[in-house]
N, C-alpha and C positions, 0 to 999 in steps of 0.2 A: 553762140556755144550752148546756150540754155535751151535750144529748141531740141536738140538732142537728146538728153537725157530724158525731158519731156516725153517726146515722141514714144522713147524706148519704154517708159512706163506705162504711156499708153496702150500700148500693144503688147506690154506683158499683163495689165489688167485686162484686155480685152481676149486673149488667149485664156485667163482663167475662167472669166464671164462664160467664154465658149463651152471650156471642159466641163466646168459645171453644169450648165444646162444640157450636155449630153449626157453626162452622167445622173442627171435627175431623169430625163426622158425616160433613158435606159430602165431605171428602177420603176418608173411608172407604165411600162409597157405590160408587164404580169408575164413575161415570157420566159419562165424556168428554163434551164438546160434540159435537153432531152432526157438527160440522163436523171434528172432528178426524180422524176414521176414514172410508177411503170404503167403499161398499156390501158391496163384498167382502172387509171386514175384520171377523174376532169378537174379541172382547178381552176383558177380567175385567168388562167391565159386561154386556156384552151382543153383539147385533148389528143394525146399524140403530138401529131405535127400539124393539127388543125387550131388555128388562131381566131379569137373573137375579131373581128373587124374586116376579115379577109371577105374578096367578092364572090359571087357565085362562078365566075370566070374562072378567078385564081383556083379555088378548089378543083373546078372541073378539070382546067388545064392539068393539075398535078395528079389528076385521078383519084383525088380524095371524095370526091362527090361525084354520086350516079344523078345526072341532069332527072334523067324521066322515073327514078326512085319511085316512090311509095304513091297511093290511092290520093295522099295530103301533100306530096309536093317530093320536093328532091332529098334524095337520102346520102347518108354517108357510105362509101364503098366500103365493105368491109368492117364496119362499125354498127350492129345493128341493134344496140341498148343506149346508143345516143340519136336523138332527132333534133336536125338542126331547125330554125327559127331566123329568117330572114327581115331586114328593114331594109329599105332603098338598096335592094341588093348586096347587102353586108351580113354575115354570119354576127346574129347580135345577144342569140339564146340558144341553148341545149337542152332539151329534155334528157332526164339519164335515168337510167333502168339498171338492175343489177344483171350483170356484176359490177359494171360501172359505179363509181363512188369516189367521192371528196378525200384529199387526201388524210382527212379524218378519220376515213372510213364510213362516212355516212351516205346512206341511198335509201330507195324505198324497202320499209319494212323497221329501219332503225326506230328505236324507242324515243319518243320525244324527249322522255328523261337525259337519255343520251347526248341527244342533241345539247340538249339546256347546259350540261357540265362541260361540253367541248370549246365551247363559243361563247365568252363573256358579254358581247356585246349583241342582244337581239332585238330586232324592231318586230314586236308581237301586231301581228295583222289579223284583225275579224272579218271573217265572211260576214256578209250582209243576212240577217235575221229572216229566217222562212224563204232560204235557198237551199241548194243541194251543194251549195259550194264548201269547199274545206278551210279552215283557219291557217292563215302563215305564219312563218318564222323567218324573218329576210336577216341576213345575215352580212353587212356589205363592209368591203375595204376600197377606198377609193372609188372608182367609178365601177367598180363589180361588186357581184353579190350573188349567193348562194338563197335561193327561195326554195323552203321545203314546208309544201302543204301537207296538212296532217290532222288526223280525227279525234286529237286530244290525246291519243296513244301512242301510234306512232306513224311514221312518215309516208302519205300517201302518193306523193309526186315530187322530184327533185328537179329543179330547173337551175341551170347554172348559165350569168353571162352578164351581160351591161343592168348596173342597175337600175338605173331609170328604164329599161325595159322589162325588167321582173317585176318593178312596182306598178308600171302601167298594165300590164298583163294580170297582176291581182286587182287591181280597181275596176278594170274593165270586164273581169269574168273571163271565162276561158270557152272561147267558141269552138266547133268541131272545124274540120278542114275548112 
């Protein structure tokens, strides 16, 4: 008789753990409903129906990626102001140009002072001396980040995606195609 209540309690506890894990993983996905953001907003989840972590094949099959793209590689179909960066065949970063911007309105040309008022936790990254590289401001949330490269006055480059790759991109420099 004592096994039945114990088995029921174990089943109930297991169900609560599974439900809790599902909720935590959904929150960590950074995939807000598509109605949350407009078509010109790039956020920690991605842009429009394009999500960080998707493969080239997934994006190409859906028609979101033009595999021929540009001289530097594939490009998003119908989205000229956002350029993809892939690692291990997965979308890890995007380079963003106006009119695309973060939910807070930051894009190329935004004053650095405005960025500093919008984000409370900024990791300031200094470019190596005697280089032509920009300093950076890294705003991370979990495993995602905004990387704003700036000249001290205005944002010159906006990069959004996985924090690990944004940081690596800054540390390793920015090669061409």
